[in-house]
C-alpha positions as CSV (number, residue, x, y, z in Angstrom):
1,X,89.6,33.2,41.2
2,X,87.0,35.7,40.3
3,X,86.7,39.0,37.9
4,X,85.0,42.2,38.4
5,X,84.1,44.8,36.2
6,X,82.4,47.7,36.4
7,X,81.9,51.3,34.4
8,X,83.7,54.3,36.3
9,X,82.3,56.9,34.0
10,X,80.4,57.1,30.7
11,X,82.4,60.0,29.0
12,X,84.8,58.8,28.2
13,X,84.0,55.3,29.0
14,X,86.2,54.4,31.7
15,X,85.7,50.4,32.8
16,X,87.3,49.1,36.1
17,X,88.7,45.4,35.3
18,X,90.1,43.4,38.2
19,X,91.5,40.2,39.3
20,X,89.9,38.4,42.5
21,X,91.1,36.9,44.8
22,X,87.7,36.3,47.1
23,X,88.7,36.4,51.0
24,X,87.1,32.5,51.4
25,X,89.6,31.1,49.5
26,X,92.1,29.0,50.7
27,X,95.2,30.2,49.2
28,X,97.1,32.9,47.5
29,X,97.3,32.8,43.4
30,X,99.4,33.8,40.9
31,X,97.7,36.0,38.1
32,X,99.3,38.1,35.2
33,X,100.8,42.0,36.1
34,X,99.4,43.4,32.6
35,X,96.1,44.1,31.9
36,X,96.4,46.9,29.7
37,X,96.8,48.9,27.0
38,X,92.9,48.4,26.1
39,X,92.3,45.9,23.5
40,X,95.5,43.4,24.4
41,X,94.1,41.1,27.4
42,X,90.7,43.3,27.8
43,X,88.4,44.0,25.1
44,X,85.6,46.0,24.6
45,X,82.4,46.1,22.9
46,X,79.2,48.2,22.8
47,X,76.1,47.0,21.3
48,X,72.8,49.2,20.7
49,X,69.7,48.7,21.9
50,X,68.9,46.6,18.6
51,X,72.0,44.7,18.9
52,X,74.5,46.1,16.4
53,X,77.9,46.8,17.2
54,X,78.8,50.4,17.5
55,X,82.2,50.1,18.7
56,X,84.9,47.3,19.8
57,X,88.5,47.9,20.8
58,X,91.5,47.1,18.0
59,X,93.9,44.5,19.3
60,X,96.8,46.9,19.4
61,X,100.4,45.8,18.4
62,X,102.3,45.2,22.0
63,X,105.6,44.6,22.4
64,X,105.7,42.4,26.2
65,X,107.7,44.0,28.3
66,X,107.6,41.4,30.6
67,X,108.7,37.9,30.2
68,X,105.5,35.5,30.1
69,X,108.2,32.8,31.3
70,X,109.1,34.7,34.4
71,X,108.1,35.1,37.7
72,X,108.7,38.4,38.1
73,X,105.5,38.9,35.2
74,X,103.4,38.0,38.1
75,X,101.7,39.3,41.3
76,X,100.7,37.1,44.0
77,X,97.3,37.7,45.4
78,X,96.5,36.7,49.0
79,X,92.8,36.4,49.7
80,X,90.9,39.3,49.9
81,X,93.3,41.1,47.5
82,X,92.1,42.3,43.6
83,X,94.7,43.4,40.8
84,X,93.2,45.9,38.6
85,X,93.0,48.9,36.0
86,X,90.6,51.3,34.9
87,X,91.3,50.8,30.8
88,X,89.3,54.3,29.5
89,X,88.0,54.3,25.9
90,X,89.7,57.3,24.3
91,X,88.0,57.3,20.8
92,X,83.9,56.1,21.6
93,X,81.4,59.0,21.7
94,X,77.8,57.5,22.5
95,X,75.1,59.3,22.0
96,X,72.5,59.5,24.9
97,X,70.9,56.0,25.3
98,X,70.8,52.2,26.3
99,X,73.5,49.6,25.2
100,X,75.2,46.6,26.3
101,X,78.8,46.8,27.0
102,X,80.5,43.5,26.7
103,X,83.9,42.9,28.2
104,X,86.9,40.3,28.0
105,X,89.7,39.2,29.1
106,X,92.5,36.9,28.3
107,X,95.5,36.3,30.4
108,X,97.2,34.7,26.8
109,X,100.0,34.7,26.8
110,X,100.5,34.8,30.2
111,X,100.1,31.1,31.2
112,X,102.2,30.8,34.0
113,X,106.0,29.9,34.8
114,X,108.4,27.2,36.0
115,X,106.0,25.6,39.3
116,X,103.0,27.6,39.0
117,X,101.1,27.2,35.6
118,X,98.4,29.2,35.7
119,X,96.2,28.1,32.2
120,X,94.3,29.6,30.3
121,X,91.9,32.7,32.5
122,X,89.0,33.8,30.6
123,X,86.3,35.9,31.3
124,X,83.4,37.3,29.4
125,X,80.2,39.6,30.9
126,X,77.9,42.1,29.2
127,X,76.8,44.3,31.4
128,X,73.7,47.2,30.4
129,X,75.3,50.5,29.7
130,X,73.0,54.4,30.3
131,X,74.5,57.3,28.6
132,X,72.7,60.6,30.0
């Protein structure tokens, strides 16, 4: 499993996050369907050039629409396929300048179902972010 993160827009800040089964993989893998809303499974923090946090997502109250223990809550990714979402940070207004974008993912509570345990899937990456 690989994780892909890309900034698609800086205003409003839009981030494409994907779970990826590489083309050379030996088998299909299961991944959780839910990736949003922003702050639930994918969290974002923005730091300015001095390292001060200028934005952090708030963890929303969510009601799970898909049961984490059922097969219907997961997708099968064949080698070479991805499952992703573009998440938009609506409440962020950044002045022009250089920033660091930290994106964290966790699959909790989607840890698999009978016969297909996933365990913990987690990813944490920091990317440069330039706002013009």
